[in-house]
C-alpha positions in Angstrom: -208.0 0.7 -43.7 -209.1 0.4 -47.6 -209.4 4.0 -49.1 -207.6 5.7 -45.9 -204.4 7.3 -46.2 -202.1 6.0 -43.6 -200.2 8.3 -41.3 -197.3 7.6 -39.2 -196.3 9.6 -35.8 -192.8 10.1 -35.2 -192.5 10.8 -31.1 -189.4 10.6 -28.6 -188.4 12.7 -26.1 -186.3 16.3 -26.9 -182.8 15.7 -29.2 -183.6 11.7 -29.5 -183.3 12.6 -33.5 -186.5 12.3 -34.9 -185.9 15.3 -37.4 -182.7 13.4 -38.5 -184.9 10.0 -39.1 -187.4 11.9 -41.1 -184.8 13.6 -43.3 -183.3 10.0 -44.0 -186.8 8.9 -44.8 -187.4 11.6 -47.5 -183.9 11.0 -49.2 -184.8 7.1 -49.4 -188.5 7.9 -50.6 -188.2 6.6 -53.9 -191.2 8.6 -55.5 -193.6 8.2 -52.8 -195.5 11.0 -52.2 -195.0 11.8 -48.7 -196.3 15.0 -46.8 -194.9 16.3 -43.5 -196.8 17.8 -40.3 -194.2 19.2 -38.0 -195.3 20.2 -34.6 -192.6 21.8 -32.1 -192.7 23.2 -28.2 -192.1 26.8 -28.4 -192.6 29.7 -30.7 -189.9 29.3 -33.2 -190.1 26.2 -35.6 -186.3 24.8 -36.4 -187.4 21.4 -37.3 -189.5 22.2 -40.4 -186.5 24.8 -41.7 -184.0 21.6 -41.3 -186.2 19.5 -42.9 -186.5 22.1 -46.0 -183.0 22.4 -46.2 -182.4 19.0 -47.3 -182.4 20.1 -50.9 -184.6 16.9 -51.7 -187.4 17.2 -54.4 -189.8 15.1 -51.9 -189.7 18.1 -49.4 -191.0 21.4 -50.6 -192.5 24.2 -48.8 -196.0 22.8 -50.0 -194.8 19.5 -48.3 -194.4 20.6 -45.0 -197.0 22.2 -42.7 -195.5 23.7 -39.5 -197.3 23.8 -36.4 -195.3 25.7 -33.7 -196.2 27.1 -30.2 -198.2 23.9 -28.8 -199.0 20.5 -28.5 -201.0 19.2 -31.8 -203.5 17.2 -29.6 -204.2 20.3 -27.5 -205.0 22.0 -30.7 -207.0 19.7 -32.8 -209.8 21.8 -34.2 -207.7 24.9 -34.5 -204.5 23.2 -36.0 -204.5 19.8 -36.4 -207.6 18.6 -38.4 -207.3 21.9 -40.6 -204.1 20.7 -41.8 -204.8 17.3 -42.6 -207.6 18.4 -44.6 -205.5 21.0 -46.3 -203.1 18.3 -47.3 -205.9 15.7 -48.5 -207.2 18.6 -50.3 -204.6 19.0 -52.9 -205.1 18.1 -56.6 -202.0 15.1 -55.8 -202.7 14.1 -52.0 -199.9 12.7 -50.3 -199.7 8.6 -50.2 -198.7 8.7 -46.8 -198.5 11.4 -44.1 -195.4 12.0 -41.4 -196.3 13.5 -38.1 -193.3 14.6 -36.1 -194.6 15.5 -32.4 -192.8 18.0 -30.2 -190.3 16.1 -28.0 -192.7 17.0 -25.1 -195.9 15.2 -26.6 -197.9 12.4 -25.1 -198.6 10.4 -28.7 -201.8 8.9 -27.4 -203.9 12.0 -27.2 -202.9 12.7 -30.7 -204.1 9.3 -32.0 -207.2 9.9 -30.1 -207.8 12.9 -32.7 -208.0 10.5 -35.6 -211.6 9.9 -34.3 -212.7 13.3 -35.1 -215.5 13.1 -37.4 -213.6 15.4 -40.5 -210.7 12.7 -40.7 -211.9 9.3 -39.0 -213.1 8.0 -42.2 -210.2 9.5 -44.3 -206.8 8.8 -42.3 -205.5 5.9 -40.2 -202.4 5.7 -38.0 -200.5 3.3 -39.7 -198.0 3.0 -36.8 -196.4 5.4 -33.9 -192.4 5.1 -33.9 -190.7 6.2 -30.8 -187.2 7.4 -31.4 -184.8 7.0 -28.2 -181.9 9.0 -27.7 -179.5 5.7 -26.8 -177.0 8.1 -25.0 -179.3 10.0 -22.8 -180.9 6.8 -21.8 -177.5 5.4 -20.7 -176.7 8.5 -18.8 -179.7 7.9 -16.5 -181.9 10.9 -17.9 -185.1 8.8 -18.1 -184.3 6.5 -14.8 -185.3 7.3 -11.4 -181.7 8.7 -9.3 -181.4 6.2 -6.6 -179.8 8.9 -4.5 -182.4 11.4 -5.0 -185.1 8.6 -4.0 -183.2 8.0 -0.9 -183.2 11.7 0.1 -187.0 11.8 -0.7 -187.7 8.7 1.4 -185.5 10.3 4.2 -187.1 13.8 4.1 -190.9 12.7 3.5 -191.2 9.1 4.0 -192.6 8.9 0.5 -191.0 8.6 -2.6 -192.5 9.9 -6.0 -190.5 7.6 -8.7 -191.7 9.6 -12.0 -190.3 12.6 -12.9 -191.8 14.7 -15.7 -189.2 13.9 -18.1 -189.8 10.0 -17.1 -193.3 10.2 -17.6 -193.0 11.5 -21.0 -190.6 9.4 -21.8 -192.5 6.2 -20.9 -195.8 7.5 -22.1 -194.0 8.0 -25.7 -192.5 3.9 -25.4 -196.1 2.7 -24.2 -198.0 4.1 -27.2 -195.4 2.8 -30.0 -195.4 0.0 -32.2 -191.6 0.2 -33.0 -189.0 1.9 -30.8 -185.7 3.0 -32.7 -183.1 2.9 -30.2 -180.8 5.9 -31.9 -177.3 7.2 -31.5 -176.0 3.8 -30.7 -172.6 4.8 -32.2 -172.2 7.0 -28.9 -172.7 4.2 -26.3 -170.9 0.9 -25.7 -172.4 -2.7 -25.9 -172.9 -2.9 -22.4 -174.7 0.6 -22.2 -176.8 -0.2 -24.9 -178.0 -3.5 -23.4 -178.8 -1.4 -20.4 -180.6 1.1 -22.5 -182.8 -1.7 -24.0 -183.6 -3.4 -20.8 -184.9 0.0 -19.5 -186.8 0.2 -22.5 -188.6 -3.1 -22.4 -189.2 -3.0 -18.6 -191.3 -0.1 -19.2 -193.4 -1.6 -21.5 -196.7 -3.4 -21.2 -196.7 -5.6 -24.7 -194.7 -6.2 -27.4 -193.1 -3.5 -29.5 -190.2 -3.9 -32.0 -186.9 -2.6 -31.1 -184.1 -1.8 -33.9 -181.0 -0.3 -33.3 -180.0 2.9 -35.5 -177.1 5.4 -36.0 -177.9 8.7 -37.3 -181.7 8.2 -37.5 -180.9 5.9 -40.6 -183.7 3.4 -40.9 -185.1 1.7 -43.9 -188.5 3.3 -45.0 -190.0 -0.1 -45.5 -189.8 -0.7 -41.8 -190.9 2.5 -40.7 -193.9 2.6 -43.2 -196.4 0.5 -44.1 -196.7 -1.1 -40.5 -200.4 -1.3 -40.8 -201.3 -1.1 -37.1 -204.5 1.0 -37.3 -203.3 2.7 -33.9 -206.5 4.5 -33.2 -208.3 1.6 -32.5 -206.2 -0.1 -30.3 -206.1 2.7 -27.9 -207.2 0.5 -25.1 -203.7 -1.6 -25.4 -201.6 1.3 -25.1 -201.8 2.7 -21.4 -200.8 6.2 -20.0 -199.8 8.0 -17.2 -202.3 10.6 -17.9 -205.1 8.2 -18.7 -207.2 9.5 -15.7 -206.9 13.1 -16.7 -209.4 14.9 -19.2 -207.0 16.7 -20.4 -203.0 17.6 -20.4 -200.7 20.3 -20.6 -197.1 21.1 -20.6 -196.8 22.8 -17.2 -193.8 21.0 -16.2 -191.6 22.4 -19.1 -191.1 25.7 -20.3 -189.4 27.3 -23.8 -187.7 30.5 -24.7 -186.0 32.2 -27.4 -182.5 33.7 -27.1 -181.2 36.2 -29.9 -177.4 36.6 -30.1 -175.0 38.7 -32.2 -172.9 36.8 -34.8 -170.6 34.4 -33.4 -167.1 34.4 -35.1 -165.9 31.5 -33.2 -168.3 27.9 -33.3 -166.2 25.8 -31.0 -166.2 28.5 -28.4 -169.9 29.0 -28.5 -170.3 25.1 -28.5 -168.1 24.9 -25.2 -170.1 27.8 -23.7 -173.7 26.2 -24.3 -172.3 22.9 -22.9 -171.3 24.7 -19.4 -174.6 26.8 -19.5 -176.4 23.5 -19.8 -174.5 21.5 -17.2 -174.9 24.8 -14.9 -178.7 25.2 -15.5 -179.7 21.9 -16.1 -181.2 22.7 -19.5 -182.7 20.0 -21.4 -182.4 21.2 -25.2 -181.1 24.0 -27.4 -181.3 24.3 -31.0 -181.3 27.0 -33.3 -179.2 28.6 -36.2 -176.2 31.1 -35.6 -174.4 33.5 -38.3 -170.7 33.2 -38.5 -168.9 36.2 -39.9 -167.1 35.3 -43.2 -169.1 32.2 -43.5 -171.5 31.8 -46.7 -173.5 29.2 -44.6 -175.4 28.9 -41.6 -174.4 27.1 -38.6 -176.9 24.4 -37.1 -176.8 24.1 -33.4 -178.3 21.0 -31.8 -177.9 20.6 -28.0 -178.9 17.6 -25.8 -178.0 18.2 -22.4 -174.3 18.8 -22.4 -173.9 17.3 -25.8 -173.5 20.0 -28.3 -173.3 19.7 -31.9 -173.0 21.9 -34.7 -172.5 22.0 -38.4 -173.4 24.0 -41.7 -176.5 22.8 -43.3 -177.0 25.4 -45.9 -176.4 28.7 -47.6 -177.8 31.8 -46.6 -180.5 32.8 -49.3 -179.9 36.0 -51.2 -182.0 38.5 -48.7 -182.3 36.5 -45.9 -181.5 38.1 -42.8 -178.7 36.3 -40.8 -180.3 36.0 -37.6 -178.4 33.9 -34.6 -181.0 32.6 -32.4 -181.3 29.6 -29.8 -184.4 27.7 -28.6 -184.0 26.8 -25.2 -186.3 24.2 -23.5 -185.9 23.1 -19.9 -188.3 21.9 -16.9 -190.3 24.6 -15.2 -188.4 26.8 -12.9 -185.6 27.2 -15.4 -184.6 31.0 -14.6 -184.9 32.4 -18.1 -182.6 35.6 -17.4 -179.9 33.5 -15.8 -179.6 31.6 -18.8 -179.7 34.4 -21.2 -177.0 35.9 -19.6 -174.7 33.0 -19.3 -175.5 32.3 -23.2 -174.4 35.6 -24.0 -171.1 35.4 -22.2 
């Protein structure tokens, strides 16, 4: 690792709290030069904008490279390697690079990209951190539904234990050095213990588990792991190891444009109803509330919808209202658009 710039990969399923964890990391950077590469599933980047809004001097526009519309490991030559090279070529290159993957990304193929000749001798993967939404896991989102399995067995005599959501969730855990069980404030002691048991059952090796609320984790825990993950991939199995490549055909993403919303509480309730009716996995975006000088940030994970005002609208900035919607393939885009529009 001598002479190499360390990089930490932050992974975790949709809505686990990756961006919140990174924002906390920036706020406690203590002068360390950090740079961020943010990747999102879909055409519109939200997470990078959230991080730029933090007002922290360690998070300027130059420190954030946002790569939307795709998976980093699928666009290594076109996007990922040039992004790393751009950061390393700066007059004051970063001391540490933090990479936030899409919530649907498989971390192992991304780590494999660090073997590319252009960056192999210059960057090492210090560690992979997987963030888990404790509330979503307790609700059974990442575990097989016994009733559904019984119905499959009755209908065909065979059972497909793994859904696309479960496979992504497990792949993220299997590649991790550190697992942050986040949003512990939303679950009871018994549910939290069941979530941690679920995680340990998925693992094939030791990985450190820590608990967190609101993504608050000491930077000394997140950075400086020293795992050189790119040289340890044989010990990190994936559901997709036998595939020559992978895609995200199991998931879909689209953007819904909205008029200004005068009633944030009614909007949140309506979005929860839409998620419940259509099985939407994730919604996030910014909303214009008339008469308010600040934009409203909307974060929805399943039927849990949270809103808060994150920053002032900038002078001359168009006060657009739009939401990124993510679900499994087969989600009826038009029906969801109509339902959100009310």
